[in-house]
N, CA, C and O atoms as CSV, one atom per row, in Angstrom:
chain,resi,resn,atom,element,x,y,z
A,1,MET,N,N,22.568,-41.137,-71.876
A,1,MET,CA,C,21.500,-40.813,-70.661
A,1,MET,C,C,23.187,-39.452,-70.306
A,1,MET,O,O,24.403,-39.572,-70.157
A,2,SER,N,N,22.236,-38.395,-70.327
A,2,SER,CA,C,22.475,-37.566,-69.357
A,2,SER,C,C,23.509,-37.618,-68.303
A,2,SER,O,O,23.409,-38.469,-67.420
A,3,LYS,N,N,24.378,-36.879,-68.316
A,3,LYS,CA,C,25.168,-36.738,-66.686
A,3,LYS,C,C,24.562,-36.364,-65.659
A,3,LYS,O,O,24.979,-36.862,-64.613
A,4,ARG,N,N,23.520,-35.492,-65.564
A,4,ARG,CA,C,22.577,-34.953,-64.251
A,4,ARG,C,C,21.529,-36.524,-63.839
A,4,ARG,O,O,21.218,-36.926,-62.718
A,5,ILE,N,N,21.128,-37.237,-65.429
A,5,ILE,CA,C,20.163,-38.382,-64.892
A,5,ILE,C,C,21.304,-38.819,-64.486
A,5,ILE,O,O,21.660,-38.120,-63.537
A,6,ALA,N,N,22.264,-39.840,-64.788
A,6,ALA,CA,C,22.736,-40.504,-64.484
A,6,ALA,C,C,23.453,-40.343,-62.654
A,6,ALA,O,O,23.858,-41.125,-61.794
A,7,LEU,N,N,23.323,-39.235,-62.761
A,7,LEU,CA,C,23.709,-38.763,-61.101
A,7,LEU,C,C,22.991,-39.078,-60.035
A,7,LEU,O,O,23.409,-39.569,-58.987
A,8,PHE,N,N,21.225,-38.610,-60.489
A,8,PHE,CA,C,20.359,-38.990,-59.309
A,8,PHE,C,C,20.111,-40.445,-59.399
A,8,PHE,O,O,19.246,-40.527,-58.528
A,9,PRO,N,N,20.239,-41.468,-59.774
A,9,PRO,CA,C,20.117,-43.318,-59.374
A,9,PRO,C,C,21.607,-43.151,-58.651
A,9,PRO,O,O,21.475,-43.899,-57.683
A,10,ALA,N,N,22.944,-42.598,-58.568
A,10,ALA,CA,C,24.239,-42.381,-58.093
A,10,ALA,C,C,23.579,-42.030,-56.740
A,10,ALA,O,O,23.250,-42.955,-55.997
A,11,LEU,N,N,23.406,-40.970,-56.442
A,11,LEU,CA,C,23.047,-40.031,-55.333
A,11,LEU,C,C,22.269,-41.171,-54.654
A,11,LEU,O,O,22.994,-41.993,-54.094
A,12,LEU,N,N,21.038,-41.377,-54.590
A,12,LEU,CA,C,20.239,-42.318,-54.154
A,12,LEU,C,C,20.919,-43.731,-53.638
A,12,LEU,O,O,20.623,-43.991,-52.471
A,13,LEU,N,N,21.739,-44.650,-54.264
A,13,LEU,CA,C,22.282,-45.555,-53.993
A,13,LEU,C,C,22.960,-45.477,-52.689
A,13,LEU,O,O,22.761,-46.256,-51.757
A,14,ALA,N,N,23.981,-44.230,-52.689
A,14,ALA,CA,C,24.795,-43.745,-51.730
A,14,ALA,C,C,23.957,-43.286,-50.906
A,14,ALA,O,O,24.496,-43.585,-49.840
A,15,LEU,N,N,22.965,-42.741,-50.637
A,15,LEU,CA,C,22.267,-42.601,-49.554
A,15,LEU,C,C,21.173,-43.965,-49.075
A,15,LEU,O,O,20.466,-43.952,-48.068
A,16,LEU,N,N,21.249,-44.932,-49.934
A,16,LEU,CA,C,20.010,-46.314,-48.889
A,16,LEU,C,C,21.540,-46.859,-48.469
A,16,LEU,O,O,21.594,-46.974,-47.245
A,17,VAL,N,N,22.448,-47.126,-48.942
A,17,VAL,CA,C,23.773,-47.674,-48.460
A,17,VAL,C,C,24.109,-47.089,-46.885
A,17,VAL,O,O,24.319,-47.781,-45.889
A,18,ILE,N,N,24.091,-45.183,-47.002
A,18,ILE,CA,C,24.121,-44.614,-46.008
A,18,ILE,C,C,23.171,-44.892,-44.653
A,18,ILE,O,O,23.267,-44.995,-43.430
A,19,VAL,N,N,22.313,-44.935,-45.596
A,19,VAL,CA,C,21.269,-45.114,-44.569
A,19,VAL,C,C,21.081,-46.480,-43.681
A,19,VAL,O,O,20.863,-46.477,-42.469
A,20,ALA,N,N,21.226,-47.859,-44.651
A,20,ALA,CA,C,21.618,-49.365,-44.493
A,20,ALA,C,C,22.355,-49.158,-43.168
A,20,ALA,O,O,21.920,-49.464,-42.058
A,21,THR,N,N,23.370,-48.672,-43.408
A,21,THR,CA,C,24.802,-48.698,-42.704
A,21,THR,C,C,24.193,-48.101,-41.095
A,21,THR,O,O,24.143,-48.873,-40.138
A,22,ALA,N,N,23.788,-46.743,-40.991
A,22,ALA,CA,C,23.251,-46.523,-39.964
A,22,ALA,C,C,22.533,-47.910,-39.309
A,22,ALA,O,O,23.073,-48.846,-38.719
A,23,ALA,N,N,21.398,-47.730,-39.572
A,23,ALA,CA,C,20.824,-49.015,-39.699
A,23,ALA,C,C,21.221,-50.167,-38.342
A,23,ALA,O,O,20.712,-50.521,-37.279
A,24,ASP,N,N,22.566,-50.487,-39.231
A,24,ASP,CA,C,22.615,-52.019,-39.011
A,24,ASP,C,C,23.445,-51.113,-37.736
A,24,ASP,O,O,23.456,-51.880,-36.773
A,25,LEU,N,N,24.044,-49.980,-37.398
A,25,LEU,CA,C,25.223,-49.999,-36.704
A,25,LEU,C,C,24.349,-49.792,-35.365
A,25,LEU,O,O,24.799,-50.132,-34.270
A,26,ASP,N,N,23.287,-49.312,-35.491
A,26,ASP,CA,C,21.949,-48.724,-34.852
A,26,ASP,C,C,21.627,-49.870,-34.105
A,26,ASP,O,O,21.376,-49.712,-32.910
A,27,GLU,N,N,21.568,-51.543,-34.833
A,27,GLU,CA,C,20.812,-52.393,-34.526
A,27,GLU,C,C,21.892,-53.314,-33.901
A,27,GLU,O,O,21.704,-54.060,-32.940
A,28,LEU,N,N,22.738,-53.197,-34.401
A,28,LEU,CA,C,24.175,-54.007,-33.623
A,28,LEU,C,C,24.455,-53.235,-32.247
A,28,LEU,O,O,24.911,-54.015,-31.411
A,29,SER,N,N,24.279,-51.617,-31.662
A,29,SER,CA,C,24.498,-50.739,-30.753
A,29,SER,C,C,23.142,-52.487,-29.277
A,29,SER,O,O,23.327,-53.402,-28.475
A,30,GLN,N,N,22.146,-51.800,-29.911
A,30,GLN,CA,C,21.548,-52.247,-28.880
A,30,GLN,C,C,21.444,-54.123,-28.739
A,30,GLN,O,O,20.714,-54.711,-27.941
A,31,ALA,N,N,22.135,-54.606,-29.479
A,31,ALA,CA,C,22.236,-55.821,-29.661
A,31,ALA,C,C,23.627,-55.995,-28.479
A,31,ALA,O,O,23.646,-56.884,-27.628
A,32,LEU,N,N,24.593,-55.084,-28.628
A,32,LEU,CA,C,25.849,-55.543,-27.631
A,32,LEU,C,C,26.643,-53.909,-27.746
A,32,LEU,O,O,27.026,-53.384,-28.791
A,33,PRO,N,N,26.718,-53.468,-26.680
A,33,PRO,CA,C,26.998,-52.313,-26.200
A,33,PRO,C,C,28.285,-52.173,-27.311
A,33,PRO,O,O,28.565,-53.190,-27.946
A,34,ARG,N,N,29.045,-50.971,-27.547
A,34,ARG,CA,C,29.878,-50.422,-27.869
A,34,ARG,C,C,31.037,-50.680,-27.182
A,34,ARG,O,O,32.053,-50.745,-27.873
A,35,SER,N,N,31.136,-50.828,-26.107
A,35,SER,CA,C,32.223,-50.857,-24.859
A,35,SER,C,C,32.763,-52.702,-25.184
A,35,SER,O,O,33.824,-53.255,-24.897
A,36,GLN,N,N,31.650,-53.188,-25.807
A,36,GLN,CA,C,31.891,-54.680,-25.792
A,36,GLN,C,C,32.448,-55.107,-26.921
A,36,GLN,O,O,32.927,-56.239,-26.996
A,37,TRP,N,N,32.453,-54.296,-27.885
A,37,TRP,CA,C,32.455,-54.383,-29.466
A,37,TRP,C,C,34.137,-55.319,-29.585
A,37,TRP,O,O,34.268,-56.457,-30.034
A,38,ALA,N,N,35.129,-54.523,-29.099
A,38,ALA,CA,C,36.200,-55.048,-29.150
A,38,ALA,C,C,36.385,-56.871,-28.643
A,38,ALA,O,O,36.834,-57.890,-29.169
A,39,GLN,N,N,35.748,-56.499,-27.343
A,39,GLN,CA,C,36.231,-58.324,-26.897
A,39,GLN,C,C,35.165,-59.481,-28.016
A,39,GLN,O,O,35.354,-60.685,-28.187
A,40,ALA,N,N,34.372,-58.857,-28.458
A,40,ALA,CA,C,33.623,-59.585,-29.301
A,40,ALA,C,C,34.437,-60.097,-30.250
A,40,ALA,O,O,34.789,-61.276,-30.293
A,41,ARG,N,N,34.855,-58.954,-31.275
A,41,ARG,CA,C,35.907,-58.999,-32.259
A,41,ARG,C,C,36.801,-60.350,-32.017
A,41,ARG,O,O,36.961,-61.178,-32.914
A,42,LEU,N,N,37.363,-60.482,-30.716
A,42,LEU,CA,C,38.187,-60.932,-30.426
A,42,LEU,C,C,38.233,-62.097,-30.383
A,42,LEU,O,O,39.172,-62.800,-30.757
A,43,VAL,N,N,37.026,-62.504,-29.830
A,43,VAL,CA,C,36.756,-63.571,-29.217
A,43,VAL,C,C,36.358,-64.877,-30.696
A,43,VAL,O,O,36.626,-66.067,-30.862
A,44,ALA,N,N,35.593,-63.796,-31.526
A,44,ALA,CA,C,35.286,-64.471,-32.974
A,44,ALA,C,C,36.241,-64.255,-34.067
A,44,ALA,O,O,36.068,-64.375,-35.280
A,45,GLY,N,N,37.285,-63.912,-33.398
A,45,GLY,CA,C,38.796,-64.005,-34.284
A,45,GLY,C,C,38.884,-62.887,-35.352
A,45,GLY,O,O,39.014,-63.271,-36.514
A,46,TYR,N,N,38.847,-61.981,-35.190
A,46,TYR,CA,C,38.619,-60.725,-36.321
A,46,TYR,C,C,39.835,-60.052,-36.212
A,46,TYR,O,O,40.051,-59.053,-36.898
């Protein structure tokens, strides 16, 4: 497999991870405001 062909799936996977992370953070922000994240982590024990 050539380098160019192997690069394309890697870029798609990286884009998918970035989009999924952004969507996850958006959902978390809607459920719990960012100002309360630190307190929630302390309560959860992380």
